[in-house]
N, C-alpha and C positions, 0 to 999 in steps of 0.2 A: 517336654516336647512341644507343647502348645506355644510357649513363649518364643521358641525359635521360629516357628511358623509365623507367628504374629509379627515378629521383627522383620521378617522377610517380605511381608506384604508390600506391594508396590515397588519391589526391587527385582529387576529382571535383567537378563542378558539379551541385548538386541540381536536378532537373528543374523544380520549382516556382519556383526562383529564376532559373534559366537563362533562362526565357522573358522575364524583365523586365530582366536584366542587360545593361549596355551592352557593346559590343565595339569593339576598335580597327577603324577603317575606313579610307576613302580620304583623299585630301588635300582641303584647302579651296581653292576657287578664289579668285583675286584676293587673295591673302593677303600680309601684310607681315611681314618678319622683325623680331622684337622686339629681339634684342640678345644679352645676354651673361650668362647665369647658369643655374644648375641648382638645383633644390630638391626635397627629398623630405619628405613628412610621413608619420609612422607613428603611428597612433592605435589603441591596443589596449584592447578592452573585455573584462574578464575577471571570472570569478566566484570567484577564489581568489587566485592570484598574477598575474604580469603578463608581457607581452611585454618581455623584458629586454635591455638593452644591456650587453654585456661591458665591463668597465673597462679591461682591457689588450688592445690591438690588436696582432696579430703584425706584425713588421717587414715580412714578405713574405707576401702572400696568394697561395696557389697559383692557377695559371691556371684550374683547373676551378671553384674557388669563385667566381670573378669572371665566368665565362662566362654570358651571358644565356640564359634558357630560356623558350620560348614555351609557357607553361602553358595559355594560352587554347585553342590548337589541339592541345595535347599532342603537338606535332611540331616539330622544328627542322631546317632545312636543314643539310646537311653543311658548306656553305661560309659559315656565319655568321662575321662579323667580330666579334672580341672587344670588350669595352667600353673597352679601352685605345686604340682607334682614335681618332685626332685629326682625322679628315676632317670634312667639312661635310655638311649635308643628311642624306639617308637613310643615308649611310655612317658617320655620326658615332656609331658604337658601338651602334646599335640595330638588331637583326635585323628583316627585313621582317615576319616573322610575330609579332613581339612589340612592334611600335612603337605607342606611345600617340598616334598621329596622330588627326586629326579624326574624331570619332564622328558619323555621319550624324544620329543622334538629337539631337545637341546643337544643331542649327541648324534654324530654321523651314523648312518645305517651300517657302515662297514666296521664299526667299533673303534675307529681311530679317534684320537683326542686332539682338539685344536691346541695350538701353542700360543701362549700369550706373549706377544712381541711389543707390548706397549711400555709405558714409562710410569708405572705406578710408584716406583721408588723415587723417580724424579719429582712426581707430583707431591709425594710425602715431603721430600726435602724442601720444596718450594713453599708448600702450605704450612709446614710446621713452624717455620720462623715467624710467620704472621700470626698463627693461632696461639702459640705458646707465649707470645708477648703479652697475652691477656691474663696469664695465670696469676701474677703477683704472688701473694702468700698462700694462694688456694691450690687445691688439687686441680688437675686438668687431664682429660682423656678425650681422645677423638679417634674416629675410624677413617683412615684414608680411603679404604675400599668403599665404605659407606658413602662418603662424599663423592668419590670418583663416579660411582654408578649413578648417583642422583644427578650429577652434572651431565653425564652422558645422556640420560633421559631428557634433561632440560634441552640439550643441544638438538635432540630430535624434534623438539617443538619450536625451535628457533630457526632463523635463516640469516643470510647475509653476514654482516660483521658481528651481529649478536651471536650467531653460531660459531663463527671463526674464532672469536676470543675464547670461547669455552674449549674448542678443539685444541687451540694452542696451549692453553693452560694444562690440559690433560696429556699433552705431549704426543698427539697423534698427527700423522701427516695429512690426513683427510678425514671426512666424515665416514667414508667407507672403511678406512683403516680403524677408526674408533669403533665402528660396529663389530668388526672382526675381533678387536680386543675385548669388547664387552661380552661377545659370545664365548670367547675363550675363558674369560673370568667365570662366567656362569658354569661352564663345564668343569673348570678346576675346582670350584667351591661347592659343587653339588656332591656331597659325600655322605655316606650313611653306612654304619655297620652296628654290630652288637655293642660296641664301646661308646657310641654316641652318634650325633648327627651334625651335619653342617648343611644348611639348605637355604636357598633364596626362593622368594616368591614375588610375583608382581601383579598389579591389578590396575584397571582403569575405571574410574568412577565418573560416569557420564550423567549429564542432566537431561531429563526427559524433555523432548520438544526442541532440542538444539541439534543442529546439523554439524557434523564433523568431517574433516578430511579423512576419508577411509584409508588412504595410503599411509598417512602418519600413524593411524591407529594400528594398521597391519604391521608396520615396522616395530612399534612398541610391543606388539604381541609376539612377533617372530623373534626379535633379537633379545628382548627383555622378558619374554614369556609371561606377559601380563594378561590375566583373565579380565573380562569386561563385565561391568554391572551398570545398571541405569536406575535412577529413582528421582524423587523430588528433593532437590537441595534444600537444606535448612530444616527438614523434618527430623524429629527425634528418631524415627525408625531408620532413616538413612544414616544419621550420625551414629546410632548404635551399631548398625551393620558395619560401618567402617571400623569402629573400635573393636568389635568382636572379631573381625577379620584379622586385624593386627595382632590381637591377643592370641588367636589361634595359630598364626604363622610364627609367633615368637615365644610360644610356650607361656604366655602370660607374664613374661619378665618385664614388660613395659606397661602393665595395666594402669599404673598410676598416671603415667604420662598420657596414655591413650584416653583416659577418662576425660581429659580436658579438650580433646579434639572434636571439632564440629564444623560442618560446612555452612558457610553463609548462604542465604537464599540466592545470592547473585553468583555463586560459584558455577562455572560452566564445565570444568574438568578437574578431576583429582587423579594424580598419578602416584601410586603407592608401591614401594619396593621394600621388601624385608630381607634381612639376612639373620639367620639364627644358627649359632653353634655353641656347643657346650662340651667340655671334656674333662677327663681325669688325668692327674699326673701319672707318669709311668712308674714313679716311685712315690706313693703317697706318704705324707708326714704322719708320724705317730703322735696322736693327741696327748699321750702320756708324757711326751718330751716337751710339751709346751711350757713356756715360762712367761712371767710378767716382767716387763722391763720398760725403760724410758726411751721414748722417741724424741729426738731433738728437732722439733718443728720450728719453722721460722718465727712463729708467734710465741714460742715458749715450749718447754718440755711437757710432754703428755705421756700417760701410761698407755702401753700397748701390749697385746698378747702376741708373743713370738712363737713361731713354729721353728723347730731346730732339727738339724742333722749334724752328726759329728763325723769328721774324717771320711766323708763320702768321696770316692775317687771320681774325678771329673776334670774337665778342661777349664782353666782359668784364663780369661782374656785380659790383656792390658792395653790401655791406650795411653796417650801422653799424660792425661789428667784423670783417668778413671780405671776402674776394674769392672769386670762383667762376668757373670756366670749364666748358663742356661738352665731352665727347668723344662724337662721334656714331658710331652704328653704321650699317650699310649700309641701314637703313630710317630715314628722317629722324625719325620720331616717337619713336625710342628712343635714350636717351642715358645715359652715366655722367656725373654731376655731381661735380666736384672742388671742395671747399670748404676754403679755407685761412684759419685765423684770422689776424687782424692781429697784428703784434708786440705782445707784452704781454697777449695773450688766448690762451686754450686752447680745445680742442674741448669740454672740460667746461663752460667758460663759455658757449659757444654753445648747448650743449644745455640748460643750466640756465635761460638767459634766454629760450629759445624761439625765438631767431633762426634757428637751423639748421633746425628743423622748419618754421618759417614760410616759409623760402626753398624747401626741398625740395618742399613741397606747393603752392607758389604757381604760378600761371600765369607762365611766363617771358617769352613773346613776345606782342605785341599781336595781337588777333584781331578778328573781325567777326561780330556776331550778325545773320544775314540776316533772321530773323523780326522782331526788334526794330529792325532797321536802325540799329544803333549799334555803335561800336567797343568792344572789350573790352580794357581796359588790361593791359599786361604788367608785369614787374618795373620799378619806377620808376627805378632807378639802373643803367643799362646803357649800354655804349658799344662801338662797333665799332672795334677796335684791331688793331694788329699785336702778337701775343703770342709771347713766347719761353717755351715750355713745357718744363719739366724735371720728369719724373714717375718716381719709383722703381718698378721692377718689384716687385710685391708678391704674397705668398701669405699671406693672413691667415685665421685661423680662431678660433672661440670656442665654448665650451660654456656654455649658460645654463640655470639652473633657473627655469622659468616660474611655479612655484607661488606664490612670494612676490609677484611682479608681478601675477599674475591676482587674487590675494586683495586686493591693494591697489587694483586696478581694479574691485573689486566682485563678482568671481566667487568666492564663498565656499562656497555650499551644496554644490557638487559635491565639495568636499573633506571635507565633514562627514558621517560615516556616519549621523548621526541626522537630518540634514536633506536629504541627497541624494535625488533622484528620477530614477531611470532606468527607470521602468515601460514606456516605449515599446519597450524591447528585448524585453520579453515573456519573459525568461529567469527560471528559478527557481534561487536559490542559497540556501545555508544561512544567510547573513547579508545585510545591506544592501550594495548596490553603490555604491561611491564612488570618486572620483579620488584615487589615492595618490601619483602622480608625474607631473610635466609637465616634460619636458626638450626643449631645442632646441639643435642644433649646426649650425654653418654654416661655409662656407669660400668665399673668393673669391680668384681668381688672375687676374692680368693679365700680358700680355707684348706684344711688338711687334705681333702680329696681332689680338689681341682679348682677350676676357675669358670665363672660365668660373667658375660658382659653384654650390655645392651646399649643401643644408641638409635636416635632417629634424627633425620634432617627434614625440616619442612621449608619448602621454597614457595612463597606465595606470589602468584602473578595476578595483578589486578588490572581491570580495564576501566575505564575511566583508566798306652804301653804298661810296664811295671810301674806302679805308683812310686814316685820319688819320696825321699824322706821329708821334703819340705811340706809344711802345712800352712794353708792360708785361712785366716779368719775373715769370713765375709759376713759382717753384721750390718744389716741395713737399718741402722738406728738414727738416720738423718735423711733428709729428702733424697729420693732416688728416682731414676727413670725406669720404665718398663716398656717392652714392646712385645706384641704377640704376632709372630710371623707364621706364614703357611708355606705351602709348596712353592719352591722356587724362591724362598725367602721373601715373598711378597708381604708387605705390612698390612695387617688387619686393624690393629689398635696400637696406639702409642700414648703413653701417659706419664705423668709425674706425680709421685706420692709425696705430699708435703704434710698431710694430716692423715694417718692411717685409719683414724676413726671417722672419717668423712667430714 
């Protein structure tokens, strides 16, 4: 208990900000479990150097460095379970006093839900081409939702053409529309029940003695539900507070990455947003059916452990050059999609042609528009079959530099010290404020029970029917794509597995 209190010394919430900052609250009623991933976004706005990620991570993180800390209440119960806990629901590594569950302010008082009218799928399609070109022979995974929300927060801190380029990339008609879209995403992805959790949390890390534009801070608190803290930048206490907050909000899934984070003494503002979700398959695999087999990786064959199901009734989707099957989570609207190129084609071919993104973002099943009284078509080539599925257990990760991709996608001014405009921050620095680094790291792991994934983004601103007889064998023994989609088929994570063993 004393170590938590000591770590919080000198860290406080300014009264003028605290009034408007969002707080972790109760649970949402009638909610649905999303599925299987975890993500963290780290956005650092600084007036000198930056929030830095260490290059070398220690092999073993001490238990204390990974323990969650309830900074909001400045108090932690003695019986907190650590982030390594693999349980479900509220015991999934998030202490009760630090859980980023539903914020009451995020939902209308009348119980209605906002509808996301934005273009997250369009952002996925535009960004995927740029990011997947970096894969080579390596695994690659990223979170479109993760990056989307980080860029939306960045747009709140920018103005003029710097802001407009971000708004355009995210497919919004205006900043006001982007705020509505962000609020709707927060509502959509704040989910919790006995099967698991999906939760976002946000925070503002302020520098003692620095004056900020209160309107900008209020917007970040109201739209992105960011709690506010203040302390002395560059001190180990403040650095550890940041790491502990991230660990608490993400169940410790990113403890190794968070261990390398620290604020430079010249940092003037840190914006941190987290997304955590973890789920179980609706039909878990039987470990007794696992087999050892060969995976044909680009660099050569490797041994892999395969999870198997024989003649399971399901829908098999066909594209011009691929086949695909879904793995459902315990809420029917959320799935992991497995996309295997046909013989003679590669995942790079599917990405370059646009086939993969067309399928990932498409409506898969037929629906019905009640208002228009007409059917909504699903994917044109699908068939209900008996499927022999053989899927390698995988643990894949990647580190991406977003700078080149963002510039190629039209976000250029924020990187240019002579063109950047971050006046909404209201901070005074010796030189112009501009974005010097944009990094994204992600990891996705699956096993017999389900899937867990984590990612962070750090943006550094510096100053200065009846089953048919046909059976399909769906053996993913060569590089394949996967996508984790949520309500409304919105993409959370997209990746390519080229080496199942990482």
